[in-house]
Residue frames as qw, qx, qy, qz and C-alpha x, y, z in Angstrom:
[[0.226, 0.490, -0.341, 0.770, -68.03, -32.82, 22.42],
 [0.558, -0.540, 0.107, -0.621, -70.66, -32.75, 25.17],
 [0.959, -0.202, -0.199, -0.008, -69.99, -36.39, 26.08],
 [0.690, 0.263, -0.327, 0.589, -66.25, -35.70, 26.28],
 [0.016, -0.539, 0.262, -0.800, -66.63, -32.55, 28.39],
 [0.748, -0.484, 0.002, -0.453, -69.02, -34.25, 30.81],
 [0.945, -0.084, -0.223, 0.222, -66.59, -37.15, 31.23],
 [0.469, 0.413, -0.294, 0.723, -63.72, -34.67, 31.64],
 [0.355, -0.607, 0.153, -0.695, -65.69, -32.86, 34.33],
 [0.908, -0.360, -0.092, -0.194, -66.20, -36.14, 36.12],
 [0.881, 0.051, -0.204, 0.424, -62.47, -36.84, 36.08],
 [0.471, 0.313, -0.157, 0.810, -61.02, -33.39, 36.70],
 [0.202, -0.542, -0.500, 0.645, -63.44, -31.34, 38.77],
 [0.006, -0.127, -0.358, -0.925, -64.48, -29.08, 35.88],
 [0.255, 0.299, 0.616, -0.682, -67.77, -27.61, 37.10],
 [0.582, 0.583, 0.188, -0.535, -69.53, -26.73, 33.85],
 [0.559, -0.043, 0.719, 0.411, -69.08, -29.08, 30.85],
 [0.460, 0.814, 0.339, -0.105, -69.91, -26.47, 28.20],
 [0.524, -0.125, 0.327, 0.777, -67.99, -24.69, 25.47],
 [0.342, 0.872, 0.219, -0.272, -68.26, -21.60, 23.31],
 [0.720, 0.291, 0.287, 0.561, -66.46, -20.77, 20.08],
 [0.166, -0.832, -0.056, 0.527, -64.60, -17.49, 20.32],
 [0.151, -0.487, 0.538, 0.671, -62.92, -17.71, 16.93],
 [0.569, 0.463, 0.677, 0.049, -65.71, -18.69, 14.56],
 [0.235, -0.017, 0.433, 0.870, -65.23, -17.20, 11.08],
 [0.355, 0.522, 0.317, -0.708, -67.84, -14.65, 10.11],
 [0.480, 0.494, -0.344, -0.638, -69.83, -14.91, 6.90],
 [0.929, 0.160, 0.309, -0.124, -70.12, -17.86, 4.57],
 [0.529, -0.320, 0.589, 0.521, -67.33, -19.57, 2.63],
 [0.499, 0.699, -0.128, -0.496, -66.92, -18.48, -0.97],
 [0.551, 0.560, -0.573, -0.232, -66.21, -20.82, -3.84],
 [0.533, -0.339, 0.750, -0.198, -66.32, -23.99, -1.76],
 [0.669, 0.316, -0.555, -0.381, -66.04, -27.26, -3.64],
 [0.956, -0.237, 0.072, -0.159, -66.37, -30.95, -2.84],
 [0.297, -0.638, 0.698, 0.134, -63.14, -32.72, -1.89],
 [0.682, 0.343, -0.585, -0.275, -61.98, -35.36, -4.30],
 [0.952, -0.282, -0.082, -0.089, -61.82, -38.94, -3.03],
 [0.752, 0.281, -0.300, 0.516, -58.03, -38.87, -3.44],
 [0.027, 0.570, -0.299, 0.765, -57.75, -35.75, -1.28],
 [0.727, -0.486, 0.060, -0.481, -60.10, -37.21, 1.33],
 [0.971, -0.077, -0.188, 0.130, -58.11, -40.44, 1.50],
 [0.543, 0.410, -0.331, 0.654, -54.80, -38.56, 1.77],
 [0.282, -0.603, 0.234, -0.708, -56.20, -36.46, 4.63],
 [0.892, -0.362, -0.019, -0.270, -57.37, -39.60, 6.44],
 [0.893, 0.115, -0.250, 0.356, -53.99, -41.27, 6.03],
 [0.314, 0.517, -0.309, 0.734, -52.06, -38.20, 7.19],
 [0.365, -0.450, 0.338, -0.742, -54.25, -37.96, 10.30],
 [0.725, -0.109, -0.662, -0.157, -54.63, -41.67, 11.02],
 [0.367, -0.036, -0.702, 0.609, -53.31, -41.33, 14.58],
 [0.261, -0.041, 0.229, -0.937, -55.87, -38.63, 15.36],
 [0.703, -0.085, -0.395, -0.586, -58.63, -40.86, 14.03],
 [0.641, -0.054, -0.746, 0.172, -57.38, -43.75, 16.16],
 [0.128, -0.013, -0.569, 0.812, -57.30, -41.59, 19.30],
 [0.463, -0.061, -0.028, -0.884, -60.80, -40.33, 18.53],
 [0.736, -0.095, -0.579, -0.337, -62.14, -43.87, 18.12],
 [0.506, -0.067, -0.737, 0.443, -60.55, -44.98, 21.38],
 [0.087, -0.023, 0.373, -0.923, -61.95, -41.94, 23.19],
 [0.617, -0.096, -0.256, -0.738, -65.43, -42.72, 21.85],
 [0.712, -0.098, -0.695, -0.036, -65.15, -46.31, 23.04],
 [0.303, -0.027, -0.650, 0.696, -64.06, -45.19, 26.51],
 [0.311, -0.044, 0.160, -0.936, -66.98, -42.76, 26.76],
 [0.709, -0.094, -0.453, -0.532, -69.47, -45.40, 25.59],
 [0.606, -0.080, -0.748, 0.259, -68.11, -47.89, 28.13],
 [0.095, -0.022, -0.514, 0.852, -68.34, -45.29, 30.89],
 [0.484, -0.087, -0.104, -0.864, -71.89, -44.37, 29.85],
 [0.732, -0.131, -0.617, -0.258, -72.93, -48.03, 30.07],
 [0.489, -0.089, -0.698, 0.515, -71.34, -48.38, 33.51],
 [0.012, 0.028, 0.347, -0.937, -72.84, -45.14, 34.82],
 [0.025, 0.506, 0.861, 0.039, -76.35, -45.82, 33.50],
 [0.018, -0.849, -0.504, -0.159, -79.15, -43.36, 34.17],
 [0.376, -0.793, -0.093, 0.470, -77.04, -40.92, 36.15],
 [0.359, -0.257, 0.445, 0.779, -74.77, -40.22, 33.14],
 [0.168, 0.440, 0.696, 0.542, -77.54, -40.15, 30.54],
 [0.138, -0.870, -0.465, 0.088, -79.63, -37.70, 32.58],
 [0.341, -0.698, 0.109, 0.621, -76.66, -35.38, 33.01],
 [0.336, -0.050, 0.601, 0.724, -75.77, -35.64, 29.32],
 [0.115, 0.678, 0.667, 0.289, -79.33, -34.85, 28.23],
 [0.189, -0.915, -0.234, 0.268, -79.22, -31.65, 30.30],
 [0.411, -0.475, 0.350, 0.695, -75.76, -30.71, 29.02],
 [0.303, 0.252, 0.675, 0.624, -77.02, -31.01, 25.44],
 [0.004, -0.841, -0.533, -0.093, -80.07, -28.86, 26.13],
 [0.292, -0.855, -0.016, 0.429, -77.97, -26.12, 27.74],
 [0.442, -0.257, 0.502, 0.698, -75.31, -26.32, 25.02],
 [0.262, 0.542, 0.656, 0.455, -77.99, -25.85, 22.37],
 [0.118, -0.941, -0.305, 0.089, -79.09, -22.67, 24.17],
 [0.425, -0.648, 0.250, 0.581, -75.49, -21.44, 24.34],
 [0.439, 0.075, 0.627, 0.639, -75.10, -22.05, 20.61],
 [0.138, 0.742, 0.574, 0.316, -78.12, -19.80, 19.94],
 [0.297, -0.706, -0.174, 0.618, -76.66, -16.79, 21.75],
 [0.406, 0.904, 0.131, 0.018, -76.60, -13.63, 19.68],
 [0.575, 0.679, -0.270, 0.368, -73.07, -13.61, 18.34],
 [0.659, -0.738, 0.137, 0.040, -71.14, -14.60, 21.50],
 [0.896, 0.084, 0.135, 0.415, -68.06, -15.23, 19.39],
 [0.360, 0.735, -0.051, 0.573, -66.78, -11.66, 19.08],
 [0.517, -0.197, -0.446, 0.704, -64.42, -10.38, 21.75],
 [0.124, -0.917, -0.369, -0.089, -66.09, -7.54, 23.60],
 [0.221, -0.939, 0.247, 0.093, -62.71, -6.16, 24.61],
 [0.698, 0.548, -0.416, 0.197, -59.22, -6.55, 23.20],
 [0.031, -0.563, 0.653, -0.505, -57.93, -6.45, 26.78],
 [0.520, -0.186, 0.657, -0.513, -60.42, -8.60, 28.69],
 [0.044, 0.061, -0.944, -0.320, -61.57, -10.83, 25.83],
 [0.377, -0.341, -0.724, -0.466, -64.86, -12.68, 25.66],
 [0.418, -0.328, 0.311, -0.788, -67.66, -11.75, 28.06],
 [0.229, -0.012, -0.972, 0.052, -68.24, -15.08, 29.82],
 [0.310, 0.187, 0.551, -0.752, -71.31, -13.70, 31.58],
 [0.581, 0.221, -0.347, -0.703, -73.25, -14.34, 28.36],
 [0.578, 0.053, -0.808, -0.102, -72.78, -18.07, 28.79],
 [0.118, -0.033, -0.787, 0.605, -73.07, -18.02, 32.59],
 [0.436, 0.110, 0.204, -0.869, -76.48, -16.32, 32.34],
 [0.704, 0.101, -0.513, -0.480, -77.73, -19.15, 30.13],
 [0.477, 0.067, -0.850, 0.213, -76.37, -21.90, 32.39],
 [0.024, 0.021, 0.652, -0.758, -77.84, -20.38, 35.55],
 [0.582, -0.016, -0.120, -0.804, -81.36, -20.53, 34.11],
 [0.773, 0.007, -0.590, -0.233, -81.30, -24.31, 34.50],
 [0.763, -0.526, 0.301, -0.226, -81.49, -26.65, 37.46],
 [0.408, 0.608, -0.681, 0.002, -78.06, -28.31, 37.35],
 [0.707, -0.383, 0.494, -0.330, -78.97, -31.07, 39.83],
 [0.975, 0.204, 0.091, -0.018, -78.54, -33.94, 37.29],
 [0.566, 0.655, -0.362, 0.345, -75.06, -32.68, 36.40],
 [0.239, -0.657, 0.542, -0.466, -74.10, -32.20, 40.06],
 [0.893, -0.195, 0.314, -0.256, -75.37, -35.70, 40.84],
 [0.906, 0.379, -0.105, 0.157, -73.20, -37.19, 38.11],
 [0.288, 0.727, -0.450, 0.432, -70.12, -35.23, 39.20],
 [0.531, -0.533, 0.523, -0.399, -70.51, -36.57, 42.71],
 [0.966, 0.038, 0.224, -0.126, -71.02, -40.11, 41.43],
 [0.729, 0.618, -0.251, 0.156, -68.06, -39.88, 39.06],
 [0.130, 0.670, -0.597, 0.422, -65.59, -39.36, 41.87],
 [0.724, -0.352, 0.469, -0.363, -65.97, -42.75, 43.52],
 [0.594, 0.407, -0.682, -0.126, -64.46, -46.20, 43.16],
 [0.901, -0.363, 0.178, -0.155, -64.51, -49.65, 44.74],
 [0.134, 0.697, -0.704, -0.019, -60.98, -51.02, 45.25],
 [0.324, 0.181, -0.925, 0.082, -61.43, -54.37, 46.99],
 [0.783, -0.391, -0.012, -0.484, -63.59, -56.72, 49.01],
 [0.582, 0.280, -0.709, 0.285, -61.48, -58.68, 51.49],
 [0.281, -0.078, -0.772, 0.565, -61.91, -60.25, 54.94],
 [0.117, -0.662, -0.726, 0.147, -65.51, -59.14, 55.16],
 [0.084, -0.724, -0.116, 0.675, -64.82, -55.48, 54.29],
 [0.538, 0.645, 0.376, 0.391, -65.53, -53.57, 51.07],
 [0.354, -0.653, 0.015, 0.670, -63.18, -50.63, 50.53],
 [0.478, 0.549, 0.390, 0.564, -62.63, -47.82, 48.04],
 [0.213, -0.291, -0.145, 0.921, -62.93, -44.05, 47.82],
 [0.128, 0.749, 0.591, 0.272, -65.48, -41.35, 47.05],
 [0.245, -0.209, -0.097, 0.942, -65.21, -37.56, 46.71],
 [0.185, 0.839, 0.503, -0.087, -67.97, -34.96, 46.52],
 [0.498, 0.246, 0.162, 0.816, -66.39, -32.45, 44.13],
 [0.122, -0.783, -0.264, -0.549, -68.90, -29.75, 45.00],
 [0.466, -0.777, 0.249, -0.342, -67.99, -30.01, 48.71],
 [0.713, 0.312, -0.603, 0.176, -64.81, -32.08, 48.97],
 [0.042, -0.398, 0.661, -0.635, -64.51, -31.42, 52.71],
 [0.732, -0.136, 0.269, -0.611, -67.72, -33.39, 53.31],
 [0.307, -0.142, 0.940, 0.031, -67.89, -37.17, 53.66],
 [0.512, 0.088, -0.528, -0.672, -69.95, -39.14, 51.14],
 [0.674, -0.106, 0.565, -0.464, -72.72, -41.44, 52.46],
 [0.346, 0.302, -0.816, -0.350, -72.56, -44.95, 51.03],
 [0.806, -0.077, 0.351, -0.470, -74.74, -48.07, 51.03],
 [0.006, 0.237, -0.946, -0.222, -74.08, -51.74, 50.30],
 [0.713, 0.156, 0.147, -0.668, -77.04, -53.49, 48.67],
 [0.222, 0.015, 0.952, 0.209, -78.13, -56.96, 47.67],
 [0.059, 0.597, 0.712, 0.365, -80.77, -56.21, 45.07],
 [0.118, -0.752, -0.167, -0.627, -82.90, -53.37, 46.50],
 [0.715, -0.658, -0.235, 0.038, -82.09, -54.27, 50.13],
 [0.121, 0.796, -0.433, 0.405, -79.51, -52.19, 52.04],
 [0.898, -0.238, -0.347, 0.128, -77.35, -54.58, 54.07],
 [0.627, -0.385, -0.139, 0.663, -74.62, -52.18, 55.27],
 [0.203, 0.934, 0.143, 0.258, -73.74, -48.50, 55.15],
 [0.655, -0.385, -0.045, 0.648, -70.82, -46.18, 55.83],
 [0.143, 0.977, 0.022, -0.154, -69.10, -42.93, 54.95],
 [0.694, 0.465, -0.160, 0.525, -65.96, -41.85, 53.18],
 [0.313, -0.921, 0.123, -0.199, -63.38, -40.02, 55.27],
 [0.868, -0.336, 0.183, 0.318, -60.39, -42.34, 55.65],
 [0.125, -0.783, 0.396, 0.463, -56.93, -41.04, 54.76],
 [0.812, 0.349, 0.409, 0.228, -56.19, -41.72, 51.07],
 [0.164, -0.720, 0.275, 0.616, -53.18, -39.63, 49.95],
 [0.371, 0.025, 0.755, 0.540, -53.13, -41.53, 46.65],
 [0.228, 0.750, 0.614, 0.090, -56.50, -40.00, 45.75],
 [0.071, -0.934, -0.016, 0.351, -55.19, -36.48, 46.43],
 [0.371, -0.465, 0.570, 0.567, -51.98, -37.27, 44.53],
 [0.388, 0.339, 0.760, 0.396, -54.12, -38.23, 41.53],
 [0.050, 0.211, 0.247, 0.944, -55.51, -34.68, 41.49],
 [0.371, -0.641, -0.611, -0.279, -58.75, -35.02, 43.46],
 [0.049, -0.656, 0.190, -0.729, -59.47, -32.29, 46.04],
 [0.709, -0.558, 0.199, -0.382, -59.45, -34.51, 49.13],
 [0.329, 0.412, -0.833, 0.167, -56.99, -36.80, 50.88],
 [0.292, -0.018, 0.803, -0.519, -59.67, -38.13, 53.23],
 [0.612, 0.200, -0.301, -0.703, -61.82, -39.92, 50.66],
 [0.295, 0.149, -0.943, -0.051, -61.37, -43.57, 51.61],
 [0.727, -0.262, 0.147, -0.618, -64.04, -45.87, 52.98],
 [0.232, 0.140, -0.960, 0.070, -64.10, -49.34, 54.56],
 [0.671, -0.193, 0.038, -0.715, -67.53, -50.84, 55.18],
 [0.218, -0.162, 0.945, -0.180, -67.82, -54.09, 57.19],
 [0.562, -0.033, -0.561, -0.607, -70.20, -56.58, 55.63],
 [0.749, -0.283, 0.353, -0.484, -72.64, -58.73, 57.61],
 [0.268, -0.294, 0.914, 0.076, -71.69, -62.39, 57.94],
 [0.486, 0.251, 0.833, -0.080, -73.14, -65.00, 55.67],
 [0.456, 0.639, -0.079, -0.615, -73.66, -63.02, 52.48],
 [0.651, 0.048, 0.718, 0.244, -74.05, -65.55, 49.70],
 [0.504, 0.750, 0.403, 0.143, -75.44, -63.35, 46.94],
 [0.480, 0.276, 0.087, 0.828, -73.57, -60.67, 45.01],
 [0.173, -0.820, -0.375, 0.396, -73.77, -57.14, 46.37],
 [0.404, 0.630, 0.168, 0.641, -73.25, -53.60, 45.06],
 [0.346, -0.446, -0.290, 0.773, -71.93, -50.38, 46.60],
 [0.158, 0.724, 0.439, 0.509, -73.91, -47.19, 45.90],
 [0.032, 0.205, -0.244, 0.948, -74.01, -43.61, 47.02],
 [0.098, 0.356, 0.785, -0.497, -76.81, -43.39, 49.58],
 [0.399, 0.629, 0.406, -0.529, -80.26, -42.81, 48.06],
 [0.355, 0.590, -0.465, -0.556, -78.92, -43.37, 44.54],
 [0.945, 0.140, 0.227, -0.192, -79.74, -46.42, 42.38],
 [0.670, 0.659, -0.330, 0.086, -76.37, -46.30, 40.62],
 [0.900, -0.306, -0.027, 0.310, -73.31, -48.33, 41.65],
 [0.226, -0.837, 0.353, 0.352, -69.84, -46.89, 42.17],
 [0.542, 0.644, -0.510, -0.176, -67.21, -47.40, 39.46],
 [0.348, 0.331, -0.870, 0.111, -65.84, -50.93, 39.36],
 [0.305, -0.074, 0.720, -0.619, -68.77, -51.91, 41.54],
 [0.709, 0.016, -0.447, -0.546, -70.90, -54.19, 39.48],
 [0.887, -0.381, -0.106, -0.237, -71.84, -57.40, 41.35],
 [0.142, 0.606, -0.710, 0.329, -69.17, -58.27, 43.96],
 [0.887, -0.333, -0.309, -0.087, -68.61, -61.25, 46.24],
 [0.550, -0.781, 0.294, 0.022, -66.45, -61.59, 49.33],
 [0.754, -0.274, 0.454, 0.388, -62.78, -62.12, 48.55],
 [0.593, 0.642, 0.293, 0.386, -62.89, -60.41, 45.15],
 [0.336, -0.690, 0.040, 0.640, -60.49, -57.55, 44.55],
 [0.495, 0.866, 0.021, -0.064, -59.52, -55.00, 41.91],
 [0.820, -0.110, 0.171, 0.535, -56.09, -55.86, 40.48]]
């Protein structure tokens, strides 16, 4: 669940990738028994589509985690630590009011005890993409979800060396139409002449590449 919520936050702008169970059954089950193999198999068959969707979702998350590297794993480690603290709250599952429902401050107080910088760093990284490299220019888009009105600083690197830099800020209505909170998220960074080695695009001062930005060469594009 934590992996899914963190990925969802990266795609949708959800600020806190945590959950709490407001309808957990009190007490312990009575007279529980092991399911027969026939019953288990019938359940699996009846819910085969759900299992297939779950497997595909897991594969997508694993692929994204591999692409995102350290920045995703650091955020996920923190999410799991905070979620474990939320799960230990003293009975946060009972509605404190039939009118206003669950007191969310219980969870908020736990979350605010932590430095959320790794999560914020991932959320900023998640909203970025390289579209194309053509005619000596690398282009794409990047959005800082925490402050979408601000441009995002970017660097082009060959290995550890920064060979070009730029900022987001170009008009990209397609990004806003996709649900992101900025229509001025595009970037176009001119590349120096004579680049023979592959290069990567990163957020400035970050070791991680943008999505779809593993080693590029001039003339490559994202179909």
